[in-house]
N, C-alpha and C positions, 0 to 999 in steps of 0.2 A: 103900097110900095111903088114909089114914083120912078125908081131907077129901072133901066131897061133890063138889067141883069141882077139877080140876087147873088150876093157875094158870100160864099160858104168856105169856111176854113175847116178842113178835115185834118184832125190830129191822129195820125196812125203811122204804122211802119211803112217804109218805102216799098211800093208795090212792084217796082221794076227790077229786072236782074241787074246785079252789080256790073261794072265795066268788065268786059272780057268774057261775060257769060251770055249766051243767047237763048238758053232754055227757060222754061217756066216751071214753077214748082219748088219744093223744098230743096232739091239738089241744086237749084239755081240760086239759092240764097234767099228765097221768099218763104217766110214762115206762115203768115196768114194768107194762104193762097187765094182766098175769096176776094182779097183787095185788088188783085190784078184785073179781074173782070169788072169790078165796080169802077175803078179808075177809067178803064177803057170806055165804059158806057157813059159815065157822068161827063167825061171830057167832050162828048158829042152833043150834050144838052145845050141848045142855044140860049136857054133862059138862065143859065147858071154861069157864074165866074167862080172857078175853084182854085183855092190855094191849099196845097197839101203840105203839111208840116210834119217832118219826121225827125226822130232822135236817133243818132247813131248808137249802136249797142257797144261798140268797141272801147269807148271811153278814151280814145286816143286823140285823133286829129282835132284841133281846135278850129274855131271859126265856123262860118256859115257858107254853104254851097247852094246855089240856085240853078234849077234846071227847068226848061220848058219842054214838055212832051205831051203829045196827044190832046192839046187844048187845055192842059193843066199846068199851073206854075207850082213847082216843087221847091220847098225850102228844107234843106237837110242841115241839122246842127249837131254838134257834139253833145254828149251826155256824160256827166261825171260817172265814175265807176258805180255800177248798180248798187253794190253793198253800201257804199257811202251815201248815195242818194236816198235809199230806203231808210237807213239809220237816221237820216236828217228829216224824215217825214216827207221826202220827195220835194222839199222846198227848193233845192237847186233847179230841178226840172221845171217846177211851177214858175219860178222867176224867169227862166230862159224862155219858156213858151209864152208867158205873159208879155214879155218885151216884144216878141215877134208879133203877137196878136195886136199889140198897141200900134205897131207900125202898119200892119196889114189892114186893120179896121174892117173886119168882116161883119156881115149882118147876123150870122149865126155860126156857132162852132159845133163840130161833131167829133167827139172823142171816142176812140175805139179801144175797148179791152180793159178789164180790171187787172190784167197781168202786167201792164206797163204803166208808165207815169202820166200818160196823156190826160186821164180824167182829173188830175190835180189842177189843171188849168180852168176847170169849170167854176171853181170858187171865185176866181178873180175877174171873170168875164162879166161885163155889165149887160150883155144881151142874152138871148135864149141859147141854151146849150142842150145838145142831144148826147146821150151816153149809150153806146152799143156794148152789150154784154156778150162776150164770147164764151165765158165760163164763170159761173158763180163761185167765187173763192170760198164763200161762207158754206156753201153746199159741199164742196170738196173737203173742207176742213172737218165738217161734221161726219162724213163717211170715211175719213182717214185717207183721202186720196190727194191731199196737197203735196206738191213736190217737197223733198227733204230740204231742211235749212231754215234758220231763223228768219231769213228775209221774206219767205213766203208766208210765214205766220204773221209777220208784221204787215205785209202787204194786204192780207185778208182783212185786217182791221180797218183799212181805209174804205172798204166797200160801202158801208152804211152812209158815211158822209158824202161820198161821191154820188150816190144815188139821190140823196137829198138835194145836192147842188144842181142836178139835172132838171131841165124843164120836162123832158120826155126821156124815158128809158126804153130802149128797143132790144128785144130778144128775137131769136131766130126760129123758135119752135114753140108749139103750145105748151109743152112740158116746161120749158125755160120760163115762159110767161107766168105759168102757175106758181113755180118755185119762187120767182122774183116777187110776185104779189104777196105770197105767203110770208116772205121774209121782210118785205118793205111795202107794207100795206098802203102807205101814203103816196107811193109813186104812181105816175101816169105811165103805165106799161103798154107798149105796142108790140106788134109782131110783124117783122119783115124777114122773109126767108132769104138768106144770103144766096146769091145766084151762082150757078156753075158756069165755068168758062165755056164759051160757045164751041171750042174745039172738041169737047167731049160729046156734043150732040151730033157730030158728024161721023162718029165711029160706027162700025158694023160689028155687032157681037156675033162671033162665029167660033164657038168652042168646038174642039175636036171630040167627037162622040166616043173615041177610043181612049182619051186621056183625061180622066176626071182631075181637075185642078181647082184647089181652094185657095183664094187669095186673101191675105191679111195685109192691111196698110195702116201704118201708124207707129207710134212710139212703142218700143218693146218693154212695157212696164206693167205692173199689177193693175194700175188704174185703167188701162186699155184692155185688161183681161187676158194679156198674152200668157201669163203663167197658167191660167185656166185652160187656154187653148193648147198649150204644150201637154198639160195633164190629160186633156181629151184625146190628143193625138196618140199618146202612149197608153191610153186606157184599153186594155184587152190586147187583141192581136193587131198587127200592123195593118193600118187602113188601106183600102183599095185606091184611095185618092192621094194625090201629092199636095203638100202644103207649100205655097210660095209666100215669102215674107218680104214686104217692101217697107223698110224702116230700120231704125237702129235704137239701141237703148241697153240698159244693164242686163236684161234677160237674153241678149243675143249670145252671151257666153254659154248659157244653158242649152240653147237651141243648136249650137254648132256641133256638127258631127252626127246628128240624129238622121238616120236613113229615112228618106222620104220628105225631108224639109230642105228647101232651098232658100238661102238668105240672099236677097237681092241688094241689100243695103238701101241707102237713101237715093232714090232715083227721081229724075225730072219727069215732067208730064208726058213727054213723048214716049219714054220707056214705060211709064206707068200705064199709059193708054194701050200700048201693045200687049201688056199683061192682062189688062181688063178685057180685051176682045177675045182672049183665049181661055180665060178662067171660066169655070162652071158657076161659081158663086163667090160672093164676098162674105167673109166671116168677121163679125164685129161684136165680141163679147164685152163691150165697154161697161164700166161701172157708173159713169156720170157725164158723158159728153152732152152738151146742150143741144147740138145739132150737127152730128158728125158729117163733115164735108165729104169724106170718102164714101159715105153711104149715099149721099146725094149724087155724087159722080157715078157711082155704080148703077143707080136707078136710071139716070139719064142714058147711060150706055145700054141698059137692059139686063144687067146682072140681077139675079135673085140675091137676097141677103139673109144670112143666118146670123142672128144677133140676140142681144138681151132686150128686156123691156125697160132698161135703165136710160135715163136722160131722154133727149129728143128722138132717139132711135125708136122709142115707143110709138111715135106718131108717123113714122115713115115706112115701117114694115107691117103689112097686113098678113097676119099669121095664116099660113096655108094657101095664100093667094100669090104674093110676090116674094115669099120667103117664109122663114120660120122664126118665131120668137121663143127663145129658150127661157122658160120660167117654171120652176126656180132655176137660177143659173148655177149649174155645177158641171163638173167634167163629164160624168156619164150622160147627162141630158144633152150637153153640147155635142158630144160624140154621136149620140143617136140621131140628132137633127142633121149633122153633116153626112153621116152614112145614108140617111134617108134621101137627102136632096141629090146625092151623087149616085143613087141606085137606079134612077129612071130618067134617061136622057130626054125622052119626048115630054115627060111631065116637067122636067127642068125648063125646057124651052117655052112651054106654056106659061110657067110661072114668071119667067123673065119678061114676057110680053104683057103680063097683066098689069094694068094701071100705068104702063110706061109713058103713054102720051100725056096723061094727067100729071105725072111726076115731071116730065120735061117742061110742061107749062109752069108748074109751081116753082121749079128751080131755074127758070130762065133768067139769065143775067139782065136782060133788058127790062124784065118785069120788076126786078129788085131796084134797078136804077130809077125807074119811073116812080116807084113808091117812095124812095128816098127823096127824090126831087119834090114830090107833093108834100112830104112831111116837113122839109125845110121851109117851104112857102107857108105852110099852115102855122108853124110855131112863130115865125116872124110876124105874120099877119095878126096872130092872137096877141102877141106881145105889144104890137103897135096899137091894137084896139084897147088893150088894158091901160096903156099909157094915156090914150085919149080920154077914156072914161075917168081916169084919176084926175086929169087936168081939169075936166069939166066939173068934177065934184069939188 
């Protein structure tokens, strides 16, 4: 690589708050919250030139908008209505992304997420391409946790071809790597843990010894195990702990009006962090998250976690040390684990501090950015070497 900087095109949702919003997190309009810290760190890397290409979800405004922020050039373009795009095999998005890439001329592209149209651009790009998998749609389909609608069923069918078109596939947990390799044995699968925003590392965990509070963060759906959590809460007598719920979804209707459950709605990071510092533990009875960011954030803060052994959560919670793994996952067992962890405050504090420094290092945003930077350079160098060998032959 003779150029002073490696030019990387990241194809992913826009990681900054929309105009008029100053917070960070889902309530600030950011879905993939881990992209914020990635952009912040990569923008500081002097060896990289980053062009970040995003598709608007609204299907409304036409044209292309360009923004410079934090050392990164952002290109935001309109996307046709999602249902139309998916029905047409995401060809409209592929063409639009391809035209931008043709003008930008990056050395390598990095497409994020099987849930969006970005990986469609991998097929038309002549250089190396990296695919980040946030959730294996084929896995969700198999266990019945795909979101409702024909669009998701069709979107899941693209997974195999997208993986084939990628030079390297990156997952964020050992579990996700294992499942990806089992489903796509031909793929070069790597692991890079998505980092937690540095603001979570500065928090002081100080739960009130007199007020046991259990925190749930996420979509209120069966896939996140929220129905099971409600069953556990209502199993037997009224629990001695309060359940705080940050998020929204179809099961919020069932949770409303239940004494002892407080629905916070979708909140930004500042509000979430306030709740994290006061909670006794995080509960995450998920069915198939590849690497739940809320669990990583909880561990960085120092919260013990009560959760399932499903998905990447299996690798983050050490049963009996920094939380409890509920296996088999059912309402009585989940209730028992929550009652147990909220019964002894001194033991709770001990569990929260167990392995927390190692978790902070593993989920450090700077570490993730360094590993991404190294991978970009590796795949470009490998591609150039292969071209040289071919020309010699």
